C-alpha positions in Angstrom: 111.8 76.5 136.7 109.7 77.1 133.6 106.5 78.6 135.0 104.6 80.9 132.7 107.0 80.5 129.8 104.7 78.7 127.4 104.1 79.9 123.8 100.6 80.3 122.4 99.6 77.1 120.6 97.4 78.7 117.9 95.7 75.4 117.2 98.7 73.9 115.3 101.6 71.6 115.9 105.1 72.9 116.5 106.5 72.8 113.0 103.3 74.2 111.4 103.1 77.0 114.0 106.7 78.0 113.4 106.2 78.0 109.6 103.1 80.1 110.0 104.9 82.7 112.2 107.8 82.7 109.8 105.5 83.4 106.9 103.7 86.1 108.8 107.0 87.8 109.7 108.2 87.7 106.1 105.0 89.2 104.9 105.3 91.9 107.5 108.9 92.7 106.5 107.9 92.8 102.8 104.7 94.8 103.0 105.0 96.7 106.3 101.4 95.9 107.3 99.4 92.7 107.5 95.9 91.8 108.7 95.6 88.8 110.9 93.8 87.4 114.0 94.5 88.8 117.5 96.2 85.6 118.7 98.5 85.4 115.8 99.4 89.1 116.0 100.3 88.7 119.7 102.6 85.7 118.9 104.1 87.5 116.0 104.8 90.6 118.0 106.8 88.6 120.6 108.8 87.0 117.7 109.4 90.0 115.5 109.9 92.7 118.0 113.4 91.7 119.3 114.5 90.8 115.7 113.5 94.3 114.4 115.3 95.9 117.3 118.5 93.9 116.7 118.4 94.5 112.9 117.5 98.2 113.1 120.9 99.1 114.4 122.8 96.6 112.2 121.1 97.5 108.9 120.5 101.2 109.4 123.2 102.1 106.8 122.4 99.4 104.2 118.6 98.9 104.1 116.4 101.9 104.7 113.1 100.1 105.1 114.2 97.9 108.0 116.4 100.5 109.4 113.5 102.9 109.9 111.3 100.3 111.5 112.0 100.6 115.2 109.2 98.6 116.7 106.0 96.6 115.9 102.7 98.0 116.8 99.4 96.0 116.9 96.4 98.0 116.0 93.2 96.4 117.3 90.0 97.1 115.5 87.3 95.9 117.8 84.5 96.3 115.3 86.0 94.1 112.6 85.3 90.4 112.8 86.1 87.7 110.3 83.1 86.2 108.5 82.5 82.6 109.3 84.0 82.2 112.8 83.8 85.8 114.1 87.4 86.0 115.1 88.7 89.4 116.1 90.9 90.8 113.4 93.7 93.3 113.8 96.4 95.0 111.8 100.1 94.6 112.5 102.1 97.6 111.4 105.9 98.2 111.3 106.8 101.6 112.7 
């Protein structure tokens, strides 16, 4: 049975949602910190967390930046809201 196994839709179709999450994960790996909405951050955390854990032990000797990143932390800033639609924004940080 597949109860409670759905992914967040994020207001997009399947290929667009996957491309957006892929772009967010690349930006996170490149810069180490990104600012995005709360829903996107939660979806990104579930996607990137297992990948970082798997790569951390495999790339520890070759690439220091990914090897040091052990988990993904979502920092919620309750007071910061985006202008226009008042969406709750947060920072996603590799640690």
